[in-house]
N, CA, C, O and the ligand as a Tripos MOL2 file, in Angstrom:
@<TRIPOS>MOLECULE
protein
  265   263    67     0     0
PROTEIN
NO_CHARGES

@<TRIPOS>ATOM
      1 N           0.8010   -1.2190    0.0880 N.3       1 MET1
      2 CA         -0.0770   -0.1970   -0.0970 C.3       1 MET1
      3 C           0.7620    1.3560    0.0910 C.2       1 MET1
      4 O           1.6970    1.4620    0.8840 O.2       1 MET1
      5 N           0.3760    2.2750   -0.5820 N.am      2 LEU2
      6 CA          1.1330    3.4530   -0.7650 C.3       2 LEU2
      7 C           0.3520    4.4420   -0.1500 C.2       2 LEU2
      8 O          -0.8730    4.3230   -0.1680 O.2       2 LEU2
      9 N           0.9510    5.5140    0.4560 N.am      3 LYS3
     10 CA          0.4680    6.6350    1.2180 C.3       3 LYS3
     11 C           0.9810    7.8610    0.7170 C.2       3 LYS3
     12 O           2.1790    7.9400    0.4480 O.2       3 LYS3
     13 N           0.2040    8.8390    0.5580 N.am      4 PHE4
     14 CA          0.5980   10.4090    0.1420 C.3       4 PHE4
     15 C          -0.0370   11.2500    0.8910 C.2       4 PHE4
     16 O          -1.2350   11.1160    1.1380 O.2       4 PHE4
     17 N           0.6450   12.1620    1.3170 N.am      5 LYS5
     18 CA          0.1410   13.4030    1.9990 C.3       5 LYS5
     19 C          -0.3460   14.4780    0.8780 C.2       5 LYS5
     20 O           0.4370   14.8570    0.0070 O.2       5 LYS5
     21 N          -1.5050   14.8820    0.9420 N.am      6 VAL6
     22 CA         -2.2300   15.5070   -0.0930 C.3       6 VAL6
     23 C          -2.7200   16.8560    0.6260 C.2       6 VAL6
     24 O          -3.3870   16.8310    1.6600 O.2       6 VAL6
     25 N          -2.2940   18.1180   -0.0680 N.am      7 ASP7
     26 CA         -2.8120   19.3450    0.6030 C.3       7 ASP7
     27 C          -3.8970   19.8310   -0.2100 C.2       7 ASP7
     28 O          -3.9640   19.7030   -1.4330 O.2       7 ASP7
     29 N          -4.8850   20.4880    0.6570 N.am      8 GLY8
     30 CA         -6.1040   21.1590   -0.0500 C.3       8 GLY8
     31 C          -7.4620   20.3410    0.1160 C.2       8 GLY8
     32 O          -8.5550   20.8390   -0.1520 O.2       8 GLY8
     33 N          -7.3230   19.2730    0.4980 N.am      9 MET9
     34 CA         -8.3740   18.2720    0.7990 C.3       9 MET9
     35 C          -9.0290   18.8150    2.3490 C.2       9 MET9
     36 O          -8.4930   18.6430    3.4440 O.2       9 MET9
     37 N         -10.2610   19.4720    2.0900 N.am     10 THR10
     38 CA        -10.9920   19.9940    3.3090 C.3      10 THR10
     39 C         -12.1420   19.3330    3.6310 C.2      10 THR10
     40 O         -12.4110   19.3740    4.8310 O.2      10 THR10
     41 N         -13.0440   18.6290    2.8070 N.am     11 CYS11
     42 CA        -14.3920   18.2940    3.1780 C.3      11 CYS11
     43 C         -14.2860   16.8210    2.3420 C.2      11 CYS11
     44 O         -13.3080   16.3120    1.7940 O.2      11 CYS11
     45 N         -15.7570   16.3150    2.4680 N.am     12 GLY12
     46 CA        -16.1360   15.0060    2.0440 C.3      12 GLY12
     47 C         -16.1610   14.9370    0.5090 C.2      12 GLY12
     48 O         -16.0230   13.9040   -0.1470 O.2      12 GLY12
     49 N         -16.3680   16.2520   -0.0070 N.am     13 ARG13
     50 CA        -16.3170   16.2250   -1.4100 C.3      13 ARG13
     51 C         -15.0910   16.2300   -1.8640 C.2      13 ARG13
     52 O         -14.8800   15.5830   -2.8900 O.2      13 ARG13
     53 N         -14.0990   16.8730   -1.2950 N.am     14 CYS14
     54 CA        -12.7180   16.6780   -1.8220 C.3      14 CYS14
     55 C         -11.8610   15.3200   -1.8470 C.2      14 CYS14
     56 O         -10.9320   15.0270   -2.5990 O.2      14 CYS14
     57 N         -12.4530   14.5620   -0.7850 N.am     15 ALA15
     58 CA        -12.1300   13.1040   -0.4840 C.3      15 ALA15
     59 C         -12.4680   12.4000   -1.7040 C.2      15 ALA15
     60 O         -11.6860   11.7430   -2.3910 O.2      15 ALA15
     61 N         -13.8690   12.6190   -1.9410 N.am     16 GLN16
     62 CA        -14.3680   11.8790   -3.0240 C.3      16 GLN16
     63 C         -13.8790   12.2440   -4.3280 C.2      16 GLN16
     64 O         -13.8480   11.3060   -5.1240 O.2      16 GLN16
     65 N         -13.4580   13.4470   -4.7880 N.am     17 THR17
     66 CA        -12.8100   13.8400   -5.7720 C.3      17 THR17
     67 C         -11.6090   13.1860   -6.0900 C.2      17 THR17
     68 O         -11.3920   12.6840   -7.1930 O.2      17 THR17
     69 N         -10.7690   13.1800   -5.0820 N.am     18 VAL18
     70 CA         -9.4810   12.6580   -5.1690 C.3      18 VAL18
     71 C          -9.7180   11.0780   -5.3230 C.2      18 VAL18
     72 O          -9.1570   10.4120   -6.1930 O.2      18 VAL18
     73 N         -10.6020   10.5620   -4.3890 N.am     19 THR19
     74 CA        -10.5550    9.0040   -4.5000 C.3      19 THR19
     75 C         -10.9540    8.6510   -6.0880 C.2      19 THR19
     76 O         -10.3050    7.7940   -6.6880 O.2      19 THR19
     77 N         -11.8510    9.2280   -6.6130 N.am     20 LYS20
     78 CA        -12.4200    9.0180   -7.8670 C.3      20 LYS20
     79 C         -11.1690    9.1420   -8.9140 C.2      20 LYS20
     80 O         -10.9190    8.2230   -9.6950 O.2      20 LYS20
     81 N         -10.4940   10.2020   -8.8760 N.am     21 ALA21
     82 CA         -9.4790   10.6550   -9.5330 C.3      21 ALA21
     83 C          -8.5150    9.4180   -9.6980 C.2      21 ALA21
     84 O          -8.2690    8.8960  -10.7850 O.2      21 ALA21
     85 N          -7.9870    9.0040   -8.4560 N.am     22 VAL22
     86 CA         -7.1960    8.0470   -8.2740 C.3      22 VAL22
     87 C          -7.6250    6.5060   -8.8450 C.2      22 VAL22
     88 O          -6.9950    5.6860   -9.5130 O.2      22 VAL22
     89 N          -8.8380    6.4980   -8.3340 N.am     23 GLU23
     90 CA         -9.3760    5.0870   -8.8180 C.3      23 GLU23
     91 C          -9.5910    4.8910  -10.3120 C.2      23 GLU23
     92 O          -9.6400    3.7720  -10.8230 O.2      23 GLU23
     93 N          -9.7140    6.0040  -10.9730 N.am     24 ALA24
     94 CA         -9.7170    5.8310  -12.3380 C.3      24 ALA24
     95 C          -8.4360    5.3360  -13.0940 C.2      24 ALA24
     96 O          -8.4550    5.0520  -14.2920 O.2      24 ALA24
     97 N          -7.3910    5.2590  -12.3510 N.am     25 LEU25
     98 CA         -6.3670    4.7090  -13.0500 C.3      25 LEU25
     99 C          -6.1980    2.9850  -12.9990 C.2      25 LEU25
    100 O          -6.4750    2.2840  -12.0260 O.2      25 LEU25
    101 N          -5.7940    2.6240  -14.0050 N.am     26 PRO26
    102 CA         -5.9820    0.9660  -14.1200 C.3      26 PRO26
    103 C          -5.0770    0.2440  -12.9310 C.2      26 PRO26
    104 O          -5.3410   -0.8390  -12.4090 O.2      26 PRO26
    105 N          -4.1820    0.9230  -12.6920 N.am     27 SER27
    106 CA         -3.2560    0.1100  -11.4950 C.3      27 SER27
    107 C          -3.5380    0.3940  -10.1180 C.2      27 SER27
    108 O          -2.8150   -0.0460   -9.2230 O.2      27 SER27
    109 N          -4.6320    1.1640   -9.8770 N.am     28 VAL28
    110 CA         -5.0120    1.3860   -8.5930 C.3      28 VAL28
    111 C          -6.3030    0.4630   -8.4710 C.2      28 VAL28
    112 O          -7.2000    0.5010   -9.3130 O.2      28 VAL28
    113 N          -6.3260   -0.4020   -7.3140 N.am     29 GLU29
    114 CA         -7.5720   -1.0930   -7.0380 C.3      29 GLU29
    115 C          -8.3180   -0.4190   -6.0540 C.2      29 GLU29
    116 O          -9.5370   -0.5770   -6.1290 O.2      29 GLU29
    117 N          -7.8930    0.2850   -5.1630 N.am     30 ARG30
    118 CA         -8.6750    1.0340   -4.2180 C.3      30 ARG30
    119 C          -8.0200    2.1880   -3.6620 C.2      30 ARG30
    120 O          -6.8150    2.1440   -3.4160 O.2      30 ARG30
    121 N          -8.7220    3.2350   -3.4380 N.am     31 ALA31
    122 CA         -8.0450    4.4400   -2.9700 C.3      31 ALA31
    123 C          -8.8110    4.9690   -1.5900 C.2      31 ALA31
    124 O         -10.0340    4.9390   -1.7250 O.2      31 ALA31
    125 N          -8.4290    5.3740   -0.4910 N.am     32 SER32
    126 CA         -9.1120    6.0350    0.3760 C.3      32 SER32
    127 C          -8.3960    7.2120    0.8950 C.2      32 SER32
    128 O          -7.1680    7.2990    0.8850 O.2      32 SER32
    129 N          -9.3190    8.2600    1.4220 N.am     33 VAL33
    130 CA         -8.7720    9.3300    2.1090 C.3      33 VAL33
    131 C          -9.0770    9.5350    3.4950 C.2      33 VAL33
    132 O         -10.2210    9.4590    3.9430 O.2      33 VAL33
    133 N          -8.0430    9.7980    4.1840 N.am     34 ASP34
    134 CA         -8.0300   10.1630    5.7820 C.3      34 ASP34
    135 C          -7.9520   11.7560    5.6400 C.2      34 ASP34
    136 O          -6.8870   12.3260    5.4040 O.2      34 ASP34
    137 N          -9.1050   12.3920    5.7930 N.am     35 LEU35
    138 CA         -9.1970   13.8200    5.7110 C.3      35 LEU35
    139 C          -8.3580   14.3890    6.9930 C.2      35 LEU35
    140 O          -7.5720   15.3240    6.8460 O.2      35 LEU35
    141 N          -8.5340   13.8800    8.0270 N.am     36 THR36
    142 CA         -7.9470   14.5540    9.1350 C.3      36 THR36
    143 C          -6.3490   14.4720    9.1050 C.2      36 THR36
    144 O          -5.5810   15.2680    9.6430 O.2      36 THR36
    145 N          -6.0610   13.4910    8.4610 N.am     37 ALA37
    146 CA         -4.4610   13.2970    8.2180 C.3      37 ALA37
    147 C          -3.9430   13.9470    7.1010 C.2      37 ALA37
    148 O          -2.7520   14.2530    7.0590 O.2      37 ALA37
    149 N          -4.7960   14.2160    6.0980 N.am     38 GLY38
    150 CA         -4.5860   14.7670    4.9010 C.3      38 GLY38
    151 C          -3.8600   13.6320    4.2170 C.2      38 GLY38
    152 O          -2.8090   13.9270    3.6480 O.2      38 GLY38
    153 N          -4.2540   12.4200    4.1910 N.am     39 GLU39
    154 CA         -3.5340   11.3470    3.4250 C.3      39 GLU39
    155 C          -4.3640   10.6540    2.4700 C.2      39 GLU39
    156 O          -5.5860   10.6370    2.6160 O.2      39 GLU39
    157 N          -3.8460   10.1360    1.5950 N.am     40 VAL40
    158 CA         -4.4270    9.1950    0.7130 C.3      40 VAL40
    159 C          -3.8010    7.8110    0.7060 C.2      40 VAL40
    160 O          -2.5890    7.7740    0.4950 O.2      40 VAL40
    161 N          -4.4520    6.6550    0.9060 N.am     41 SER41
    162 CA         -3.8620    5.4340    0.7330 C.3      41 SER41
    163 C          -4.3730    4.7670   -0.5720 C.2      41 SER41
    164 O          -5.4560    4.9900   -1.1140 O.2      41 SER41
    165 N          -3.3630    3.8730   -0.9970 N.am     42 ILE42
    166 CA         -3.6530    3.4890   -2.4580 C.3      42 ILE42
    167 C          -3.3130    2.0050   -2.4760 C.2      42 ILE42
    168 O          -2.2010    1.6100   -2.1290 O.2      42 ILE42
    169 N          -4.2310    1.2300   -2.8620 N.am     43 GLU43
    170 CA         -4.0240   -0.1820   -2.9890 C.3      43 GLU43
    171 C          -3.9800   -0.4210   -4.3700 C.2      43 GLU43
    172 O          -4.7510    0.1120   -5.1690 O.2      43 GLU43
    173 N          -2.9370   -1.3480   -4.7170 N.am     44 GLY44
    174 CA         -2.6030   -1.5210   -6.1630 C.3      44 GLY44
    175 C          -1.0270   -1.4260   -6.3710 C.2      44 GLY44
    176 O          -0.2380   -1.0570   -5.5010 O.2      44 GLY44
    177 N          -0.7010   -1.8130   -7.6420 N.am     45 ASN45
    178 CA          0.8000   -1.4290   -7.7630 C.3      45 ASN45
    179 C           1.0940   -0.3160   -8.5950 C.2      45 ASN45
    180 O           2.0200   -0.3750   -9.4040 O.2      45 ASN45
    181 N           0.2320    0.9080   -8.4370 N.am     46 ALA46
    182 CA          0.8120    1.9730   -9.0670 C.3      46 ALA46
    183 C           1.9720    2.7930   -8.3990 C.2      46 ALA46
    184 O           2.0860    2.9050   -7.1790 O.2      46 ALA46
    185 N           2.7070    3.2790   -9.1940 N.am     47 ASP47
    186 CA          3.8370    3.9960   -8.5790 C.3      47 ASP47
    187 C           3.6840    5.4780   -8.4490 C.2      47 ASP47
    188 O           2.7990    6.0470   -9.0880 O.2      47 ASP47
    189 N           4.6100    6.2350   -7.5450 N.am     48 GLU48
    190 CA          4.2620    7.6100   -7.1010 C.3      48 GLU48
    191 C           3.9900    8.4640   -8.3200 C.2      48 GLU48
    192 O           2.9810    9.1650   -8.3830 O.2      48 GLU48
    193 N           5.1000    8.3920   -9.5120 N.am     49 SER49
    194 CA          4.8930    9.2520  -10.4910 C.3      49 SER49
    195 C           3.4030    9.1190  -11.4000 C.2      49 SER49
    196 O           2.9720    9.9700  -12.1770 O.2      49 SER49
    197 N           2.8030    7.8770  -11.0800 N.am     50 VAL50
    198 CA          1.5360    7.7400  -12.0070 C.3      50 VAL50
    199 C           0.4790    8.5110  -11.1090 C.2      50 VAL50
    200 O          -0.3030    9.3200  -11.6080 O.2      50 VAL50
    201 N           0.5000    8.2300   -9.8380 N.am     51 ILE51
    202 CA         -0.5740    8.8290   -8.8190 C.3      51 ILE51
    203 C          -0.6300   10.4410   -8.6260 C.2      51 ILE51
    204 O          -1.5790   11.0450   -8.1270 O.2      51 ILE51
    205 N           0.4970   10.9860   -9.0850 N.am     52 ARG52
    206 CA          0.5980   12.4080   -8.6670 C.3      52 ARG52
    207 C          -0.2130   13.1780   -9.6130 C.2      52 ARG52
    208 O          -0.8940   14.1120   -9.1880 O.2      52 ARG52
    209 N          -0.2020   12.8240  -11.0590 N.am     53 LYS53
    210 CA         -0.9460   13.6330  -12.0910 C.3      53 LYS53
    211 C          -2.5260   13.7790  -11.7430 C.2      53 LYS53
    212 O          -3.0760   14.8760  -11.6550 O.2      53 LYS53
    213 N          -3.2280   12.4580  -11.5450 N.am     54 PRO54
    214 CA         -4.5960   12.8140  -11.5040 C.3      54 PRO54
    215 C          -4.8870   13.6370  -10.4740 C.2      54 PRO54
    216 O          -5.6990   14.5500  -10.6270 O.2      54 PRO54
    217 N          -4.1790   13.3880   -9.1440 N.am     55 ILE55
    218 CA         -4.6040   14.2550   -8.1490 C.3      55 ILE55
    219 C          -4.1950   15.6920   -8.2220 C.2      55 ILE55
    220 O          -4.8790   16.5240   -7.6250 O.2      55 ILE55
    221 N          -3.1100   16.0650   -8.9200 N.am     56 GLU56
    222 CA         -2.9130   17.5940   -9.1530 C.3      56 GLU56
    223 C          -3.7550   18.0790  -10.2230 C.2      56 GLU56
    224 O          -4.0130   19.2790  -10.3160 O.2      56 GLU56
    225 N          -4.2320   17.1560  -11.0990 N.am     57 ASP57
    226 CA         -5.0820   17.8050  -12.0660 C.3      57 ASP57
    227 C          -6.6250   17.9480  -11.5240 C.2      57 ASP57
    228 O          -7.4360   18.6410  -12.1380 O.2      57 ASP57
    229 N          -6.9090   17.3560  -10.5220 N.am     58 ALA58
    230 CA         -8.0350   17.5030   -9.8190 C.3      58 ALA58
    231 C          -7.9970   18.8060   -8.8460 C.2      58 ALA58
    232 O          -8.9860   19.1560   -8.2030 O.2      58 ALA58
    233 N          -6.7320   19.4940   -8.8080 N.am     59 GLY59
    234 CA         -6.6900   20.6160   -8.0730 C.3      59 GLY59
    235 C          -5.9730   20.6670   -6.6730 C.2      59 GLY59
    236 O          -6.0010   21.6780   -5.9710 O.2      59 GLY59
    237 N          -5.3240   19.4990   -6.3130 N.am     60 TYR60
    238 CA         -4.8840   19.1830   -4.9590 C.3      60 TYR60
    239 C          -3.1420   18.9870   -5.1860 C.2      60 TYR60
    240 O          -2.5930   18.5690   -6.2050 O.2      60 TYR60
    241 N          -2.5850   19.3620   -4.0940 N.am     61 ASP61
    242 CA         -1.0860   19.2070   -4.1850 C.3      61 ASP61
    243 C          -0.7940   18.1110   -3.3750 C.2      61 ASP61
    244 O          -1.1490   17.9980   -2.2020 O.2      61 ASP61
    245 N           0.0350   17.0860   -4.1920 N.am     62 VAL62
    246 CA          0.5950   15.9730   -3.6190 C.3      62 VAL62
    247 C           2.1090   16.4740   -2.9700 C.2      62 VAL62
    248 O           2.9630   16.9370   -3.7260 O.2      62 VAL62
    249 N           2.3490   16.3390   -1.5320 N.am     63 ARG63
    250 CA          3.3420   16.6140   -0.8230 C.3      63 ARG63
    251 C           4.5550   15.6930   -0.9340 C.2      63 ARG63
    252 O           5.6540   15.9520   -1.4240 O.2      63 ARG63
    253 N           4.1010   14.5120   -0.3480 N.am     64 ALA64
    254 CA          5.1060   13.5900   -0.3790 C.3      64 ALA64
    255 C           4.3850   12.1850   -0.1780 C.2      64 ALA64
    256 O           3.1680   12.1010   -0.0140 O.2      64 ALA64
    257 N           5.1910   11.1530   -0.2010 N.am     65 ALA65
    258 CA          4.6410    9.8620    0.1530 C.3      65 ALA65
    259 C           4.7570    9.6880    1.9040 C.2      65 ALA65
    260 O           5.7850    9.8730    2.5550 O.2      65 ALA65
    261 N           3.6420    9.3530    2.3580 N.am     66 ALA66
    262 CA          3.6380    9.5050    3.8290 C.3      66 ALA66
    263 C           4.2000    8.2420    4.3440 C.2      66 ALA66
    264 O           4.3240    8.0700    5.5560 O.2      66 ALA66
    265 CU        -13.9260   19.8980   -0.2700 Cu       67 CU67
@<TRIPOS>BOND
     1     1     2 1
     2     2     3 1
     3     3     4 2
     4     3     5 am
     5     5     6 1
     6     6     7 1
     7     7     8 2
     8     7     9 am
     9     9    10 1
    10    10    11 1
    11    11    12 2
    12    11    13 am
    13    13    14 1
    14    14    15 1
    15    15    16 2
    16    15    17 am
    17    17    18 1
    18    18    19 1
    19    19    20 2
    20    19    21 am
    21    21    22 1
    22    22    23 1
    23    23    24 2
    24    23    25 am
    25    25    26 1
    26    26    27 1
    27    27    28 2
    28    27    29 am
    29    29    30 1
    30    30    31 1
    31    31    32 2
    32    31    33 am
    33    33    34 1
    34    34    35 1
    35    35    36 2
    36    35    37 am
    37    37    38 1
    38    38    39 1
    39    39    40 2
    40    39    41 am
    41    41    42 1
    42    42    43 1
    43    43    44 2
    44    43    45 am
    45    45    46 1
    46    46    47 1
    47    47    48 2
    48    47    49 am
    49    49    50 1
    50    50    51 1
    51    51    52 2
    52    51    53 am
    53    53    54 1
    54    54    55 1
    55    55    56 2
    56    55    57 am
    57    57    58 1
    58    58    59 1
    59    59    60 2
    60    59    61 am
    61    61    62 1
    62    62    63 1
    63    63    64 2
    64    63    65 am
    65    65    66 1
    66    66    67 1
    67    67    68 2
    68    67    69 am
    69    69    70 1
    70    70    71 1
    71    71    72 2
    72    71    73 am
    73    73    74 1
    74    74    75 1
    75    75    76 2
    76    75    77 am
    77    77    78 1
    78    78    79 1
    79    79    80 2
    80    79    81 am
    81    81    82 1
    82    82    83 1
    83    83    84 2
    84    83    85 am
    85    85    86 1
    86    86    87 1
    87    87    88 2
    88    87    89 am
    89    89    90 1
    90    90    91 1
    91    91    92 2
    92    91    93 am
    93    93    94 1
    94    94    95 1
    95    95    96 2
    96    95    97 am
    97    97    98 1
    98    98    99 1
    99    99   100 2
   100    99   101 am
   101   101   102 1
   102   102   103 1
   103   103   104 2
   104   103   105 am
   105   105   106 1
   106   106   107 1
   107   107   108 2
   108   107   109 am
   109   109   110 1
   110   110   111 1
   111   111   112 2
   112   111   113 am
   113   113   114 1
   114   114   115 1
   115   115   116 2
   116   115   117 am
   117   117   118 1
   118   118   119 1
   119   119   120 2
   120   119   121 am
   121   121   122 1
   122   122   123 1
   123   123   124 2
   124   123   125 am
   125   125   126 1
   126   126   127 1
   127   127   128 2
   128   127   129 am
   129   129   130 1
   130   130   131 1
   131   131   132 2
   132   131   133 am
   133   133   134 1
   134   134   135 1
   135   135   136 2
   136   135   137 am
   137   137   138 1
   138   138   139 1
   139   139   140 2
   140   139   141 am
   141   141   142 1
   142   142   143 1
   143   143   144 2
   144   143   145 am
   145   145   146 1
   146   146   147 1
   147   147   148 2
   148   147   149 am
   149   149   150 1
   150   150   151 1
   151   151   152 2
   152   151   153 am
   153   153   154 1
   154   154   155 1
   155   155   156 2
   156   155   157 am
   157   157   158 1
   158   158   159 1
   159   159   160 2
   160   159   161 am
   161   161   162 1
   162   162   163 1
   163   163   164 2
   164   163   165 am
   165   165   166 1
   166   166   167 1
   167   167   168 2
   168   167   169 am
   169   169   170 1
   170   170   171 1
   171   171   172 2
   172   171   173 am
   173   173   174 1
   174   174   175 1
   175   175   176 2
   176   175   177 am
   177   177   178 1
   178   178   179 1
   179   179   180 2
   180   179   181 am
   181   181   182 1
   182   182   183 1
   183   183   184 2
   184   183   185 am
   185   185   186 1
   186   186   187 1
   187   187   188 2
   188   187   189 am
   189   189   190 1
   190   190   191 1
   191   191   192 2
   192   191   193 am
   193   193   194 1
   194   194   195 1
   195   195   196 2
   196   195   197 am
   197   197   198 1
   198   198   199 1
   199   199   200 2
   200   199   201 am
   201   201   202 1
   202   202   203 1
   203   203   204 2
   204   203   205 am
   205   205   206 1
   206   206   207 1
   207   207   208 2
   208   207   209 am
   209   209   210 1
   210   210   211 1
   211   211   212 2
   212   211   213 am
   213   213   214 1
   214   214   215 1
   215   215   216 2
   216   215   217 am
   217   217   218 1
   218   218   219 1
   219   219   220 2
   220   219   221 am
   221   221   222 1
   222   222   223 1
   223   223   224 2
   224   223   225 am
   225   225   226 1
   226   226   227 1
   227   227   228 2
   228   227   229 am
   229   229   230 1
   230   230   231 1
   231   231   232 2
   232   231   233 am
   233   233   234 1
   234   234   235 1
   235   235   236 2
   236   235   237 am
   237   237   238 1
   238   238   239 1
   239   239   240 2
   240   239   241 am
   241   241   242 1
   242   242   243 1
   243   243   244 2
   244   243   245 am
   245   245   246 1
   246   246   247 1
   247   247   248 2
   248   247   249 am
   249   249   250 1
   250   250   251 1
   251   251   252 2
   252   251   253 am
   253   253   254 1
   254   254   255 1
   255   255   256 2
   256   255   257 am
   257   257   258 1
   258   258   259 1
   259   259   260 2
   260   259   261 am
   261   261   262 1
   262   262   263 1
   263   263   264 2
@<TRIPOS>SUBSTRUCTURE
     1 MET1         2 RESIDUE 1 A MET
     2 LEU2         6 RESIDUE 1 A LEU
     3 LYS3        10 RESIDUE 1 A LYS
     4 PHE4        14 RESIDUE 1 A PHE
     5 LYS5        18 RESIDUE 1 A LYS
     6 VAL6        22 RESIDUE 1 A VAL
     7 ASP7        26 RESIDUE 1 A ASP
     8 GLY8        30 RESIDUE 1 A GLY
     9 MET9        34 RESIDUE 1 A MET
    10 THR10       38 RESIDUE 1 A THR
    11 CYS11       42 RESIDUE 1 A CYS
    12 GLY12       46 RESIDUE 1 A GLY
    13 ARG13       50 RESIDUE 1 A ARG
    14 CYS14       54 RESIDUE 1 A CYS
    15 ALA15       58 RESIDUE 1 A ALA
    16 GLN16       62 RESIDUE 1 A GLN
    17 THR17       66 RESIDUE 1 A THR
    18 VAL18       70 RESIDUE 1 A VAL
    19 THR19       74 RESIDUE 1 A THR
    20 LYS20       78 RESIDUE 1 A LYS
    21 ALA21       82 RESIDUE 1 A ALA
    22 VAL22       86 RESIDUE 1 A VAL
    23 GLU23       90 RESIDUE 1 A GLU
    24 ALA24       94 RESIDUE 1 A ALA
    25 LEU25       98 RESIDUE 1 A LEU
    26 PRO26      102 RESIDUE 1 A PRO
    27 SER27      106 RESIDUE 1 A SER
    28 VAL28      110 RESIDUE 1 A VAL
    29 GLU29      114 RESIDUE 1 A GLU
    30 ARG30      118 RESIDUE 1 A ARG
    31 ALA31      122 RESIDUE 1 A ALA
    32 SER32      126 RESIDUE 1 A SER
    33 VAL33      130 RESIDUE 1 A VAL
    34 ASP34      134 RESIDUE 1 A ASP
    35 LEU35      138 RESIDUE 1 A LEU
    36 THR36      142 RESIDUE 1 A THR
    37 ALA37      146 RESIDUE 1 A ALA
    38 GLY38      150 RESIDUE 1 A GLY
    39 GLU39      154 RESIDUE 1 A GLU
    40 VAL40      158 RESIDUE 1 A VAL
    41 SER41      162 RESIDUE 1 A SER
    42 ILE42      166 RESIDUE 1 A ILE
    43 GLU43      170 RESIDUE 1 A GLU
    44 GLY44      174 RESIDUE 1 A GLY
    45 ASN45      178 RESIDUE 1 A ASN
    46 ALA46      182 RESIDUE 1 A ALA
    47 ASP47      186 RESIDUE 1 A ASP
    48 GLU48      190 RESIDUE 1 A GLU
    49 SER49      194 RESIDUE 1 A SER
    50 VAL50      198 RESIDUE 1 A VAL
    51 ILE51      202 RESIDUE 1 A ILE
    52 ARG52      206 RESIDUE 1 A ARG
    53 LYS53      210 RESIDUE 1 A LYS
    54 PRO54      214 RESIDUE 1 A PRO
    55 ILE55      218 RESIDUE 1 A ILE
    56 GLU56      222 RESIDUE 1 A GLU
    57 ASP57      226 RESIDUE 1 A ASP
    58 ALA58      230 RESIDUE 1 A ALA
    59 GLY59      234 RESIDUE 1 A GLY
    60 TYR60      238 RESIDUE 1 A TYR
    61 ASP61      242 RESIDUE 1 A ASP
    62 VAL62      246 RESIDUE 1 A VAL
    63 ARG63      250 RESIDUE 1 A ARG
    64 ALA64      254 RESIDUE 1 A ALA
    65 ALA65      258 RESIDUE 1 A ALA
    66 ALA66      262 RESIDUE 1 A ALA
    67 CU67       265 GROUP 0 **** ****
């Protein structure tokens, strides 16, 4: 499992947007957002470079792998 710190997620709608954006990747089985921690957890074998783009395209900042 991969975890990323993502900036800018403030509510359930943000969480849903990020989850959907990441789950649209074929290499991602499941994504979940922890709003309190500002983290996105990803199951699957996607790597960081692939995950980054859809999250940033959705308007959020990927800070680092958590
Ligand atoms: Cu929001």
